[in-house]
Each structure stands twice: as structure tokens, then as C-alpha cells.
Backbone as CSV, one residue per row, in Angstrom:
resi,resn,N_x,N_y,N_z,CA_x,CA_y,CA_z,C_x,C_y,C_z
1,MET,-4.697,4.567,-1.123,-3.337,4.539,-0.641,-3.231,5.486,0.551
2,ARG,-2.629,5.002,1.614,-2.521,5.782,2.838,-1.386,6.791,2.725
3,SER,-1.649,8.043,3.088,-0.605,9.067,3.113,0.190,8.945,4.407
4,ILE,1.449,9.369,4.346,2.323,9.319,5.521,2.931,10.698,5.720
5,GLU,2.931,11.157,6.949,3.688,12.341,7.350,4.103,12.106,8.794
6,GLU,5.320,11.557,8.956,5.777,11.166,10.287,7.234,11.537,10.489
7,ASP,7.555,11.859,11.734,8.930,12.169,12.099,9.686,10.881,12.383
8,GLY,11.015,10.986,12.278,11.840,9.820,12.551,13.311,10.174,12.600
9,ILE,14.122,9.149,12.738,15.582,9.259,12.737,16.075,8.518,11.502
10,TRP,17.004,9.129,10.738,17.426,8.597,9.449,18.936,8.452,9.398
11,PHE,19.407,7.431,8.679,20.843,7.176,8.592,21.146,6.349,7.349
12,LEU,22.416,6.377,6.958,22.888,5.540,5.859,23.330,4.196,6.424
13,PRO,23.071,3.086,5.724,23.507,1.775,6.235,25.018,1.698,6.440
14,SER,25.782,2.458,5.658,27.237,2.446,5.798,27.719,3.251,7.000
15,ASN,26.841,4.094,7.576,27.222,4.925,8.717,26.030,5.071,9.673
16,PRO,25.620,3.973,10.339,24.425,4.030,11.188,24.586,4.891,12.437
17,GLU,25.829,5.243,12.799,26.043,6.072,13.989,25.620,7.523,13.744
18,ARG,25.643,7.952,12.501,25.269,9.336,12.190,23.766,9.390,11.910
19,GLU,23.003,9.636,12.952,21.546,9.694,12.848,21.100,11.140,12.706
20,VAL,20.182,11.372,11.773,19.694,12.724,11.501,18.178,12.739,11.676
21,PRO,17.651,13.632,12.519,16.191,13.720,12.658,15.570,14.370,11.420
22,GLY,14.356,13.944,11.125,13.667,14.525,9.980,12.267,13.976,9.832
23,ARG,11.570,14.489,8.832,10.173,14.115,8.586,10.040,13.429,7.234
24,LEU,9.319,12.306,7.231,9.017,11.568,6.007,7.613,11.938,5.557
25,THR,7.473,12.291,4.274,6.148,12.542,3.706,5.972,11.662,2.476
26,PHE,4.732,11.224,2.275,4.412,10.378,1.131,2.909,10.415,0.926
27,SER,2.476,10.491,-0.326,1.047,10.448,-0.634,0.866,9.841,-2.016
28,ALA,-0.386,9.662,-2.406,-0.679,9.099,-3.724,-0.199,10.021,-4.835
29,ASN,-0.114,11.317,-4.559,0.275,12.292,-5.580,1.747,12.677,-5.533
30,GLU,2.459,12.246,-4.497,3.846,12.679,-4.330,4.708,11.510,-3.872
31,SER,5.875,11.353,-4.492,6.780,10.268,-4.114,7.356,10.534,-2.719
32,PRO,7.950,9.512,-2.088,8.492,9.692,-0.737,9.543,10.801,-0.691
33,LYS,9.484,11.595,0.378,10.417,12.711,0.536,10.808,12.829,2.003
34,LEU,12.104,13.050,2.240,12.626,13.280,3.585,13.022,14.740,3.725
35,LEU,12.591,15.365,4.799,13.012,16.724,5.135,13.877,16.598,6.387
36,LEU,15.196,16.680,6.204,16.143,16.422,7.289,16.675,17.715,7.885
37,LEU,17.015,17.669,9.183,17.549,18.836,9.887,19.065,18.936,9.793
38,ASP,19.686,18.063,9.008,21.135,18.073,8.816,21.433,17.269,7.558
39,GLN,22.699,17.022,7.301,23.127,16.222,6.153,23.403,14.788,6.611
40,LEU,23.087,13.812,5.762,23.400,12.418,6.079,24.894,12.133,5.957
41,GLN,25.569,12.899,5.112,27.016,12.755,4.974,27.603,14.117,4.638
42,ASP,28.882,14.283,4.935,29.552,15.540,4.608,29.669,15.680,3.099
43,ILE,29.431,16.882,2.621,29.558,17.154,1.191,30.935,17.752,0.952
44,GLU,31.722,17.063,0.147,33.076,17.533,-0.142,33.091,18.182,-1.518
45,PHE,33.587,19.411,-1.553,33.695,20.134,-2.811,35.151,20.124,-3.254
46,ASP,35.388,19.748,-4.490,36.736,19.937,-5.029,36.695,21.202,-5.883
47,LYS,36.711,21.101,-7.168,36.648,22.297,-8.013,35.230,22.597,-8.480
48,THR,34.346,21.623,-8.375,32.970,21.831,-8.829,31.995,21.470,-7.714
49,ILE,30.821,22.038,-7.810,29.752,21.719,-6.863,28.846,20.688,-7.535
50,PRO,28.646,19.523,-6.907,27.768,18.526,-7.537,26.322,19.021,-7.551
51,HIS,25.589,18.611,-8.564,24.177,19.007,-8.661,23.305,18.223,-7.690
52,ARG,23.755,16.989,-7.399,22.979,16.165,-6.474,23.837,15.042,-5.923
53,LEU,23.383,14.500,-4.790,23.992,13.311,-4.200,23.012,12.160,-4.366
54,ASP,23.524,10.998,-4.715,22.683,9.812,-4.877,22.947,8.828,-3.745
55,PHE,21.873,8.233,-3.238,21.955,7.211,-2.192,21.111,6.021,-2.643
56,GLU,21.709,4.841,-2.657,20.925,3.648,-3.002,19.877,3.366,-1.935
57,ILE,20.306,3.439,-0.676,19.447,3.072,0.457,19.609,4.093,1.577
58,ILE,18.492,4.460,2.192,18.486,5.225,3.443,17.559,4.482,4.396
59,ASN,18.024,4.248,5.612,17.217,3.574,6.623,16.748,4.573,7.670
60,GLY,15.683,4.202,8.364,15.181,5.070,9.416,14.243,4.353,10.355
61,TYR,13.972,5.030,11.473,12.974,4.585,12.440,11.956,5.703,12.592
62,LEU,10.684,5.391,12.404,9.638,6.370,12.665,9.434,6.486,14.168
63,THR,8.768,7.538,14.609,8.563,7.733,16.048,7.731,6.615,16.665
64,ASN,6.944,5.903,15.845,6.170,4.775,16.373,6.997,3.488,16.420
65,GLY,8.297,3.566,16.066,9.193,2.417,16.150,9.308,1.600,14.877
66,LYS,8.505,1.889,13.861,8.558,1.106,12.624,9.841,1.394,11.859
67,LYS,10.411,0.314,11.297,11.593,0.443,10.450,11.159,0.868,9.052
68,VAL,11.992,1.699,8.414,11.699,2.183,7.064,12.966,2.097,6.228
69,THR,12.814,1.671,4.983,13.900,1.706,4.009,13.435,2.517,2.809
70,LEU,14.231,3.498,2.424,13.977,4.287,1.217,14.990,3.857,0.161
71,CYS,14.535,3.654,-1.070,15.399,3.152,-2.142,15.491,4.164,-3.280
72,HIS,16.643,4.137,-3.968,16.908,5.013,-5.122,16.630,6.470,-4.751
73,CYS,17.450,6.994,-3.861,17.251,8.338,-3.327,18.245,9.323,-3.944
74,TYR,17.843,10.590,-3.969,18.774,11.643,-4.380,18.481,12.913,-3.593
75,GLN,19.534,13.692,-3.407,19.444,14.957,-2.689,19.945,16.070,-3.603
76,PRO,19.069,17.005,-4.006,19.549,18.151,-4.786,20.503,18.987,-3.929
77,ILE,21.550,19.515,-4.546,22.548,20.307,-3.827,22.429,21.766,-4.253
78,GLY,22.455,22.630,-3.280,22.451,24.066,-3.537,23.185,24.769,-2.413
79,LEU,23.631,25.969,-2.659,24.326,26.731,-1.623,23.298,27.330,-0.674
80,LYS,23.515,27.106,0.626,22.592,27.604,1.644,23.383,28.313,2.723
81,THR,22.728,29.244,3.359,23.301,29.866,4.549,22.435,29.470,5.734
82,GLY,22.962,29.552,6.917,22.192,29.193,8.107,22.231,27.700,8.369
83,ILE,21.142,27.179,8.917,21.064,25.754,9.258,21.069,24.935,7.973
84,GLN,21.916,23.929,7.930,22.074,23.106,6.729,21.057,21.960,6.712
85,THR,19.838,22.271,6.349,18.817,21.236,6.192,18.997,20.582,4.828
86,SER,18.335,19.465,4.631,18.408,18.802,3.330,17.071,18.152,3.003
87,THR,16.794,18.080,1.721,15.595,17.413,1.220,16.047,16.252,0.351
88,ILE,15.514,15.079,0.632,15.894,13.881,-0.115,14.634,13.269,-0.717
89,HIS,14.713,12.962,-1.998,13.607,12.336,-2.718,13.930,10.859,-2.922
90,ALA,12.921,10.008,-2.791,13.112,8.562,-2.957,12.129,8.030,-3.992
91,LYS,12.530,6.954,-4.634,11.653,6.321,-5.615,10.724,5.312,-4.950
92,TYR,11.257,4.574,-3.952,10.471,3.533,-3.295,10.556,3.681,-1.783
93,LEU,9.488,3.273,-1.114,9.379,3.313,0.341,8.950,1.932,0.815
94,LEU,9.752,1.322,1.688,9.433,0.010,2.254,9.328,0.155,3.769
95,VAL,8.190,-0.198,4.329,7.964,-0.066,5.764,7.998,-1.451,6.395
96,GLY,8.734,-1.574,7.512,8.746,-2.815,8.270,10.073,-3.545,8.307
97,HIS,11.065,-3.097,7.520,12.348,-3.806,7.494,13.451,-2.858,7.035
98,HIS,14.670,-3.101,7.534,15.849,-2.370,7.065,16.630,-3.250,6.095
99,PHE,16.966,-2.704,4.947,17.854,-3.356,3.996,19.135,-2.538,3.931
100,LYS,20.268,-3.220,3.728,21.546,-2.514,3.646,21.960,-2.232,2.213
101,ALA,21.432,-3.005,1.260,21.792,-2.833,-0.148,20.604,-3.225,-1.015
102,LEU,20.566,-2.683,-2.224,19.473,-3.000,-3.143,19.436,-4.489,-3.477
103,GLU,20.610,-5.137,-3.483,20.681,-6.556,-3.820,19.934,-7.427,-2.813
104,GLU,19.757,-6.930,-1.593,19.039,-7.692,-0.564,17.536,-7.727,-0.819
105,ILE,17.044,-6.770,-1.573,15.598,-6.657,-1.785,15.203,-7.570,-2.934
106,SER,14.516,-8.635,-2.598,14.089,-9.606,-3.600,12.680,-10.054,-3.253
107,LEU,11.751,-9.839,-4.154,10.361,-10.198,-3.921,9.944,-11.276,-4.912
108,ARG,9.292,-12.318,-4.418,8.760,-13.342,-5.321,7.520,-12.829,-6.030
109,GLY,6.802,-11.950,-5.386,5.588,-11.402,-5.972,5.008,-10.357,-5.046
110,VAL,4.071,-9.620,-5.549,3.386,-8.603,-4.767,1.898,-8.832,-4.928
111,SER,1.181,-8.800,-3.834,-0.259,-8.983,-3.877,-0.929,-7.686,-3.453
112,LEU,-1.843,-7.216,-4.274,-2.584,-5.993,-3.983,-4.066,-6.308,-3.980
113,ARG,-4.816,-5.585,-3.178,-6.264,-5.766,-3.152,-6.920,-4.397,-3.249
114,TYR,-7.828,-4.267,-4.194,-8.568,-3.030,-4.387,-10.052,-3.331,-4.309
115,LYS,-10.795,-2.486,-3.639,-12.241,-2.635,-3.612,-12.812,-2.062,-4.902
116,ASN,-13.811,-2.744,-5.437,-14.541,-2.309,-6.638,-13.655,-2.177,-7.869
117,LEU,-12.556,-2.928,-7.920,-11.686,-2.878,-9.094,-12.404,-3.407,-10.328
118,GLU,-13.317,-4.372,-10.118,-14.027,-4.943,-11.265,-14.855,-3.885,-12.002
119,GLU,-15.332,-2.865,-11.282,-16.067,-1.784,-11.946,-15.124,-0.931,-12.781
120,TRP,-13.925,-0.700,-12.258,-12.952,0.133,-12.960,-12.494,-0.520,-14.261
121,VAL,-12.255,-1.834,-14.220,-11.810,-2.532,-15.431,-12.984,-3.149,-16.183
122,ASP,-14.210,-2.888,-15.720,-15.440,-3.310,-16.388,-15.529,-4.832,-16.520
123,LEU,-15.274,-5.547,-15.421,-15.439,-6.998,-15.412,-16.874,-7.322,-15.029
124,ARG,-17.517,-8.119,-15.821,-18.900,-8.505,-15.543,-18.933,-10.007,-15.251
125,ASN,-18.364,-10.390,-14.119,-18.274,-11.815,-13.814,-19.255,-12.270,-12.737
126,PHE,-20.114,-11.382,-12.257,-21.157,-11.761,-11.307,-22.518,-11.598,-11.971
127,GLN,-23.355,-12.615,-11.808,-24.742,-12.516,-12.253,-25.624,-12.765,-11.038
128,ILE,-26.556,-11.875,-10.801,-27.467,-12.025,-9.668,-28.891,-12.069,-10.221
129,GLN,-29.603,-13.142,-9.889,-30.992,-13.298,-10.322,-31.830,-13.636,-9.103
130,TRP,-33.087,-13.213,-9.107,-33.968,-13.549,-7.999,-35.371,-13.800,-8.514
131,THR,-36.102,-14.539,-7.707,-37.510,-14.795,-8.005,-38.335,-14.266,-6.842
132,THR,-39.543,-13.844,-7.145,-40.419,-13.276,-6.115,-41.692,-14.110,-6.006
133,ASN,-42.476,-13.823,-4.989,-43.773,-14.486,-4.849,-44.746,-13.903,-5.881
134,GLU,-45.959,-14.419,-5.898,-46.930,-13.979,-6.912,-47.282,-12.502,-6.777
135,GLU,-47.307,-11.984,-5.558,-47.621,-10.564,-5.361,-46.424,-9.663,-5.670
136,ARG,-45.283,-10.268,-5.875,-44.033,-9.574,-6.196,-43.603,-8.596,-5.090
137,ASN,-43.943,-8.929,-3.835,-43.534,-8.075,-2.724,-42.545,-8.767,-1.784
138,GLN,-42.169,-10.021,-2.097,-41.177,-10.740,-1.306,-40.261,-11.520,-2.239
139,VAL,-38.995,-11.526,-1.898,-38.034,-12.313,-2.674,-38.062,-13.737,-2.141
140,LYS,-38.265,-14.702,-3.045,-38.293,-16.113,-2.648,-36.908,-16.743,-2.723
141,GLU,-36.159,-16.388,-3.767,-34.869,-17.036,-3.973,-33.921,-16.062,-4.672
142,ILE,-32.656,-16.072,-4.233,-31.615,-15.257,-4.873,-30.515,-16.201,-5.333
143,ASN,-30.138,-16.107,-6.596,-29.045,-16.910,-7.147,-27.910,-15.985,-7.556
144,VAL,-26.719,-16.267,-7.015,-25.524,-15.498,-7.364,-24.575,-16.445,-8.077
145,LYS,-24.149,-16.051,-9.265,-23.227,-16.875,-10.047,-21.985,-16.050,-10.355
146,GLN,-20.827,-16.599,-9.995,-19.559,-15.943,-10.311,-18.810,-16.805,-11.314
147,THR,-18.436,-16.205,-12.414,-17.607,-16.871,-13.407,-16.199,-16.318,-13.266
148,THR,-15.252,-17.176,-12.883,-13.877,-16.733,-12.708,-13.250,-16.508,-14.078
149,LEU,-12.740,-15.307,-14.279,-12.168,-14.936,-15.568,-10.698,-15.317,-15.647
150,ASP,-10.202,-15.464,-16.869,-8.779,-15.733,-17.084,-7.965,-14.518,-16.651
151,PRO,-6.702,-14.726,-16.228,-5.853,-13.585,-15.851,-5.712,-12.591,-17.005
152,ILE,-5.637,-11.306,-16.653,-5.493,-10.238,-17.642,-4.102,-9.634,-17.477
153,GLU,-3.279,-9.699,-18.510,-1.933,-9.115,-18.491,-2.071,-7.606,-18.687
154,LEU,-1.690,-6.828,-17.650,-1.831,-5.374,-17.714,-0.614,-4.684,-18.313
155,GLY,0.560,-5.309,-18.200,1.755,-4.690,-18.763,2.995,-5.057,-17.976
156,GLN,4.050,-4.286,-18.188,5.343,-4.509,-17.549,5.738,-3.258,-16.769
157,LEU,6.409,-3.466,-15.631,6.935,-2.368,-14.832,8.283,-2.803,-14.283
158,LEU,9.339,-2.134,-14.708,10.700,-2.432,-14.260,11.048,-3.909,-14.436
159,GLY,10.620,-4.484,-15.549,10.936,-5.879,-15.834,10.000,-6.882,-15.185
160,PHE,9.024,-6.434,-14.409,8.059,-7.323,-13.780,6.744,-7.236,-14.535
161,SER,6.086,-8.377,-14.689,4.782,-8.349,-15.345,3.705,-8.052,-14.306
162,ILE,2.711,-7.290,-14.722,1.587,-6.948,-13.852,0.362,-7.651,-14.420
163,THR,-0.210,-8.547,-13.623,-1.328,-9.358,-14.073,-2.478,-9.217,-13.092
164,LEU,-3.682,-9.101,-13.615,-4.888,-9.006,-12.803,-5.526,-10.391,-12.738
165,TYR,-5.636,-10.933,-11.510,-6.238,-12.244,-11.308,-7.621,-12.067,-10.704
166,ASP,-8.565,-12.813,-11.205,-9.925,-12.803,-10.682,-10.025,-13.919,-9.650
167,LYS,-10.081,-13.549,-8.381,-10.100,-14.536,-7.305,-11.546,-14.883,-6.965
168,PRO,-11.897,-16.171,-6.976,-13.282,-16.535,-6.659,-13.599,-16.295,-5.187
169,VAL,-14.881,-16.133,-4.900,-15.327,-15.966,-3.518,-15.008,-17.253,-2.770
170,GLU,-14.405,-17.135,-1.601,-13.980,-18.304,-0.836,-15.178,-18.991,-0.195
171,LEU,-15.158,-20.330,-0.183,-16.268,-21.100,0.386,-16.462,-20.794,1.864
172,GLU,-15.363,-20.593,2.593,-15.470,-20.305,4.028,-16.242,-19.008,4.261
173,ARG,-16.008,-18.016,3.397,-16.723,-16.751,3.527,-18.216,-16.944,3.268
174,LEU,-18.552,-17.790,2.287,-19.963,-18.070,2.012,-20.613,-18.787,3.191
175,ARG,-19.875,-19.700,3.831,-20.420,-20.395,5.003,-20.697,-19.418,6.137
176,LEU,-19.791,-18.447,6.341,-20.007,-17.450,7.390,-21.236,-16.601,7.096
177,ILE,-21.394,-16.215,5.829,-22.562,-15.415,5.455,-23.833,-16.206,5.733
178,LYS,-23.818,-17.494,5.379,-24.983,-18.345,5.622,-25.253,-18.453,7.124
179,PHE,-24.189,-18.646,7.921,-24.330,-18.776,9.366,-24.959,-17.516,9.971
180,PHE,-24.409,-16.347,9.630,-24.943,-15.105,10.185,-26.336,-14.816,9.651
181,GLY,-26.600,-15.223,8.413,-27.945,-15.062,7.865,-28.958,-15.859,8.665
182,ASN,-28.599,-17.075,9.077,-29.499,-17.904,9.885,-29.735,-17.287,11.252
183,ILE,-28.691,-16.732,11.849,-28.849,-16.110,13.168,-29.844,-14.960,13.092
184,SER,-29.677,-14.083,12.109,-30.570,-12.926,12.035,-31.997,-13.365,11.730
185,ARG,-32.176,-14.409,10.915,-33.515,-14.879,10.589,-34.188,-15.445,11.842
186,LYS,-33.450,-16.237,12.635,-34.011,-16.796,13.865,-34.371,-15.683,14.843
187,TYR,-33.517,-14.680,14.929,-33.767,-13.572,15.844,-35.052,-12.837,15.455
188,LEU,-35.245,-12.616,14.153,-36.455,-11.933,13.697,-37.700,-12.749,14.032
189,LEU,-37.641,-14.066,13.867,-38.794,-14.913,14.178,-39.118,-14.856,15.665
190,LYS,-38.080,-14.901,16.523,-38.316,-14.833,17.964,-38.927,-13.495,18.355
191,SER,-38.414,-12.401,17.777,-38.947,-11.092,18.145,-40.389,-10.944,17.673
192,LYS,-40.756,-11.565,16.546,-42.142,-11.504,16.077,-43.058,-12.262,17.034
193,LYS,-42.596,-13.418,17.557,-43.413,-14.202,18.484,-43.653,-13.426,19.772
194,ILE,-42.629,-12.711,20.238,-42.769,-11.950,21.481,-43.770,-10.816,21.291
195,LEU,-43.715,-10.157,20.139,-44.620,-9.039,19.873,-46.056,-9.495,19.641
196,SER,-46.266,-10.713,19.171,-47.621,-11.193,18.839,-48.464,-11.430,20.063
């Protein structure tokens, strides 16, 4: 997962004219956090001081121009003197689009790709066998067999099911491997003829 630490301009969808500069941080170990140089909205005190302010959505532009939406945000409130900075914590970070309300965010599905995930979940769906010549110093043939496994239900998250699908190796990718394999083999033969 890529970490983020970038500056930007932040605002509430209900008040886009009030832009506040600040820094967005996010990593695999820490949820999204905004460090702002001002308040996104005026804090009104009646007889009590609120413990926190909640924001459904906060929008922003990073310095590279990318749109960002932060969802389910809260700002702890405390008495401060001097410059009124604020720290806002978010549950979700969406890069590439501005949403004005949580109801606008609707996903049909999410696709994730991890390298070497089969080792982590201990999937043994590839078998590789080879044969050698009589001297056993050259490989004559390599056979790779992939058995596509049934989907594995991993659990539920916020009402969504999380399922692990075993995607077979695409035929087009195998054709490319074969094509490049032929090129390198021909190149080796030509270089051997030149050296001989």
C-alpha cells in the first residue's frame, strides 16, 4: 500500500469557497489524517464545548491537481491559544473524484491485486514438472499446470462480502511469453553462429 504525505487545499462540499491549506497523511499503519492551518468551519460554543466535530465528507485538491474525498471524518476539539490549527481524522480516502454526500458513493465491486497472495493463503494451484536429457544437464520440456480454485469467502466488511477469486493465467499473456521466448532463442542461435 502506497503511503501519502502531500499538501493541498481542503473544503466542505457545503462551503467550497472556504478553502483551508493543509497536509494529508496516510499509510498502511495509520488512517487518513488532515493537518490544517485553520478551521473548516467556525466552532460555535453555547454552554458546553463539544468534544469533536463530525464531517461526512471533506473534499480537497492535492498540489499535483488530484481530487480527493475523505469520508466519515471527525475533528477532536480542544482549547488552543495562538494559531488555530486543526487535525481531522478520516475513515476512508478516495483519490480521483469529489463526492458531495455519502449517498453518492456507490460501488458495484472492488478489485484488488496482490503479488504472491497465493503463498500467504497457501494456495497450491500450480504444478510445474520438467524432464531432462539423459545427462541431466539440460531441460528438455517444462509443463506448467494451473488448476483454478473455487472462490474462497473471506468474510464480511461493512455489509460487503470479501471473496478471493483465483484468476487463471490469460492466454494472451502466454502467447506473449512464447513470442519473447522465441526471439531470445533465435538471438542466442545467431550469436553462437557468429562466434563459431
